[in-house]
C-alpha positions in Angstrom: 88.9 -67.7 100.2 87.5 -69.4 97.1 83.7 -70.2 97.3 83.2 -74.1 98.3 80.9 -74.7 94.8 84.0 -73.5 93.0 86.7 -76.1 92.1 90.1 -74.1 92.0 92.4 -75.8 89.6 96.4 -75.8 90.0 97.0 -73.9 86.9 94.2 -70.9 88.8 96.1 -71.5 92.0 99.6 -71.1 90.2 98.0 -67.6 88.5 96.6 -66.5 91.8 100.6 -66.6 93.2 101.5 -65.1 90.8 99.6 -62.2 90.5 100.6 -61.9 94.2 103.7 -61.7 93.6 103.6 -59.4 90.9 101.4 -57.0 92.9 103.8 -57.4 96.0 106.9 -56.3 93.9 105.3 -53.4 92.1 103.8 -52.1 95.7 107.5 -52.5 97.3 109.1 -50.7 93.9 107.0 -47.6 94.7 106.8 -47.6 98.6 111.2 -48.4 98.8 112.1 -45.1 97.0 109.6 -42.8 100.1 110.7 -45.1 102.7 114.6 -44.4 101.8 114.0 -40.9 102.2 112.3 -41.5 105.7 115.3 -43.4 106.5 117.8 -40.9 105.5 116.3 -37.9 107.2 116.8 -40.1 110.4 120.0 -41.6 109.7 122.8 -40.5 111.5 126.3 -39.4 110.5 127.9 -42.5 110.9 125.6 -44.4 109.3 124.9 -42.7 106.2 127.9 -42.9 104.2 127.3 -46.8 104.6 123.6 -46.4 103.3 122.6 -48.6 100.4 119.6 -51.5 99.6 118.4 -51.4 103.2 115.1 -50.8 105.5 116.5 -49.9 109.0 119.1 -47.8 110.2 121.6 -49.2 112.8 120.8 -45.3 114.6 118.3 -43.0 114.5 118.8 -39.5 114.9 116.3 -36.4 114.3 118.7 -33.3 114.3 118.0 -32.8 110.7 114.2 -32.3 111.4 115.3 -30.2 114.1 117.6 -28.0 112.3 114.5 -27.5 109.7 112.1 -26.6 112.4 114.4 -24.4 114.6 116.8 -22.4 112.0 113.7 -21.9 109.6 110.3 -20.1 110.0 108.5 -23.0 109.1 105.5 -22.4 111.3 104.8 -19.2 108.7 105.1 -20.9 106.1 102.9 -23.4 106.8 100.1 -20.9 107.5 100.7 -19.6 104.3 100.9 -22.5 102.1 97.6 -23.5 104.3 95.7 -20.5 103.1 96.9 -20.9 99.6 95.6 -24.3 99.5 92.5 -24.0 101.5 91.0 -20.9 99.6 92.7 -21.7 96.5 90.9 -25.0 96.6 87.6 -23.5 97.7 87.4 -20.2 95.3 88.4 -22.9 92.3 86.0 -25.9 93.1 83.3 -22.5 93.4 84.8 -20.8 90.1 84.9 -24.3 88.0 81.5 -25.4 88.8 79.7 -22.8 88.4 81.2 -21.9 84.8 81.1 -25.7 84.1 77.1 -25.5 84.8 76.8 -22.3 82.7 78.4 -24.2 79.8 76.3 -27.4 80.4 73.1 -25.8 79.3 73.1 -26.3 75.1 71.1 -23.2 75.3 73.4 -20.9 76.3 74.2 -18.0 74.1 77.9 -18.1 73.1 78.5 -21.6 74.6 80.6 -22.9 71.3 82.6 -19.8 71.6 83.2 -19.8 75.0 84.1 -23.8 75.4 86.6 -22.6 72.4 87.9 -20.1 74.3 88.7 -22.2 77.5 90.3 -24.9 75.3 92.4 -22.5 73.2 93.6 -21.2 76.8 95.5 -25.2 77.6 97.6 -24.5 74.4 98.2 -21.0 74.6 98.8 -18.6 77.0 99.6 -14.7 77.5 103.0 -15.2 78.6 104.8 -14.5 82.1 105.7 -10.7 81.2 101.8 -10.3 80.3 100.7 -12.4 83.2 102.7 -10.2 85.4 101.8 -6.8 84.6 98.0 -7.8 85.0 99.0 -8.2 88.4 100.6 -5.7 89.2 97.8 -3.4 87.9 95.5 -5.5 90.0 97.4 -4.6 92.8 98.6 -8.1 93.9 102.0 -8.0 94.3 102.7 -9.0 97.6 99.5 -9.9 98.8 99.2 -13.4 99.4 95.7 -13.0 97.5 97.9 -13.0 94.2 98.6 -16.9 95.0 94.8 -17.9 95.0 92.9 -15.7 92.2 95.0 -16.1 89.5 94.9 -19.9 89.4 91.6 -20.0 90.4 90.0 -20.1 86.4 91.4 -23.6 85.4 90.0 -24.2 82.2 90.6 -27.9 82.7 88.9 -28.2 85.4 86.2 -26.6 84.1 85.6 -28.9 80.8 86.0 -32.2 83.1 83.2 -30.9 85.6 80.9 -29.3 82.3 81.2 -33.1 81.1 80.5 -35.0 84.3 77.0 -32.6 84.7 76.1 -33.5 81.3 75.6 -37.0 82.3 73.3 -36.0 84.9 69.9 -36.4 84.1 68.0 -33.5 82.5 64.5 -34.9 84.1 65.6 -33.7 87.4 66.8 -30.6 86.6 63.4 -30.1 84.8 60.8 -31.4 87.7 62.9 -28.8 90.1 61.9 -26.1 87.9 58.3 -27.3 87.3 58.3 -27.2 91.4 59.6 -23.2 91.3 63.1 -23.5 92.0 65.7 -21.2 90.7 69.3 -22.2 88.8 71.3 -21.5 92.3 68.7 -23.7 94.1 69.0 -26.6 91.5 72.5 -26.0 91.1 73.3 -26.4 95.1 70.6 -28.8 96.0 70.7 -31.1 92.7 73.9 -31.0 91.0 77.0 -30.4 93.5 75.5 -33.4 95.8 75.7 -35.5 92.6 78.8 -34.3 91.5 80.7 -34.9 94.3 83.0 -37.5 92.4 84.7 -34.9 90.4 84.2 -32.2 92.3 86.4 -34.7 94.5 89.0 -34.9 91.6 89.0 -31.6 91.2 90.1 -30.9 94.6 92.8 -33.7 94.6 93.9 -32.2 91.3 94.0 -28.4 92.9 95.3 -29.2 96.2 98.7 -31.1 94.7 98.9 -28.1 91.9 98.4 -25.5 95.1 100.7 -27.4 97.6 103.9 -27.7 94.6 103.6 -24.2 93.5 106.5 -21.9 93.9 107.5 -20.1 91.0 104.5 -17.8 91.3 105.4 -16.7 95.0 108.9 -16.8 94.2 108.3 -13.3 91.3 105.2 -12.3 93.5 105.7 -12.5 96.7 108.8 -10.4 98.3 108.0 -10.1 102.1 109.7 -13.0 104.0 106.8 -13.4 106.7 104.6 -14.2 103.4 106.6 -16.8 102.3 105.2 -20.2 101.5 106.7 -23.5 102.7 107.8 -24.3 99.1 109.8 -21.1 98.7 111.8 -21.5 102.3 112.8 -25.3 101.5 114.0 -24.0 98.5 115.9 -21.7 100.6 117.2 -24.3 102.7 118.6 -26.8 99.7 120.0 -23.5 98.0 121.9 -22.5 101.3 123.3 -26.3 101.5 124.0 -26.8 97.8 126.4 -23.1 98.2 128.2 -24.2 101.3 129.4 -27.6 99.9 130.6 -25.6 97.0 132.2 -22.8 99.1 135.6 -23.0 99.9 135.8 -20.6 101.9 132.7 -21.8 104.1 134.4 -24.9 104.3 137.8 -23.5 105.4 135.4 -21.5 108.5 133.9 -24.3 109.0 137.8 -26.0 110.4 138.9 -23.1 111.7 135.7 -23.2 113.9 136.5 -27.2 114.4 139.7 -26.2 115.5 138.2 -24.1 118.1 135.8 -26.7 119.3 133.0 -25.3 117.6 131.1 -27.4 115.7 127.9 -25.5 113.9 124.6 -27.3 113.5 124.8 -26.7 109.7 127.8 -27.9 109.4 127.8 -31.0 111.8 124.3 -32.3 110.5 125.0 -34.4 106.8 123.4 -32.4 104.0 121.8 -35.0 103.0 120.0 -35.8 106.0 118.4 -32.4 105.9 117.6 -32.5 101.9 115.6 -35.8 102.8 113.2 -33.9 105.7 112.6 -31.0 103.8 111.0 -33.4 100.8 109.5 -35.1 103.6 107.6 -31.9 104.8 106.5 -30.8 101.4 105.3 -34.2 100.2 103.9 -35.5 103.4 100.7 -33.8 103.8 99.4 -35.4 100.3 100.9 -38.4 100.8 98.7 -38.4 104.0 95.5 -36.7 102.1 95.2 -39.1 98.7 94.2 -42.2 100.4 91.1 -40.5 101.7 89.7 -39.0 98.4 91.6 -41.9 96.0 88.4 -43.6 95.7 86.7 -40.8 93.8 89.9 -40.0 91.1 88.8 -42.9 89.1 85.2 -42.6 88.8 85.5 -39.1 88.5 87.4 -38.7 85.6 85.7 -41.7 83.4 82.3 -40.2 84.0 84.0 -36.6 83.2 85.5 -38.1 80.0 81.9 -39.5 78.4 80.2 -36.4 76.7 82.0 -33.0 74.8 
């Protein structure tokens, strides 16, 4: 509401209305595709072909969600993914902050060379085969830790965190040194509490990276009970696509239907199963983002001021 001391002109009121309309349309353009996936995953076989530009289903069904959770080991895959996200994010934050705190010291021997090597890895990497050979020699093949340890050193996160730490007043560290505090005490008692915005940003990036990653699990993990959620859902989608393109499977379904048998994987529309698997994959990240979004812009901007 405008202050009684501020005179709102017709042009200003029209400008506010136009702003609200534009922002509302932009919000709808962002939310509607997500809502479309939701109603598709809960649509009935009869209403699915008629799905178009609308916001509600005539009939709601949960068969697609029940199929995904019943026919596949989603619980184990979720636990494996949570193991990767929790331990991977924690280890990345610890390694990134320790490296960034050391690199923020201008008197660190070889500081320029180490920084150059970190930046160099952003543009050039060893490749898939040398990385695989290294992981194999370390004995991490088919281990859950292979999804946690190699990504722990994130060069970009280290650089962003280092730049943020360099914006903190050096006088606080000097006073702590005079009082007898060591580097570990200074880092945990002063710099980590003051670096919560950038740590929240790095945590968000790392969580999303670990949650969406699937290729390393594909080439390093062979046991089914160690598969992560993304690989499991990828297998579901691939099987559905193979079923659609396999004429023999189509004939098998027709034979079963003549016998009065309707298998779940043929009765449930594949589009609804794909929509359900998509929501299962992106749901936790979407729910987590609003709680740490307030740190995002602040952390990125402060982390990019000094170099």
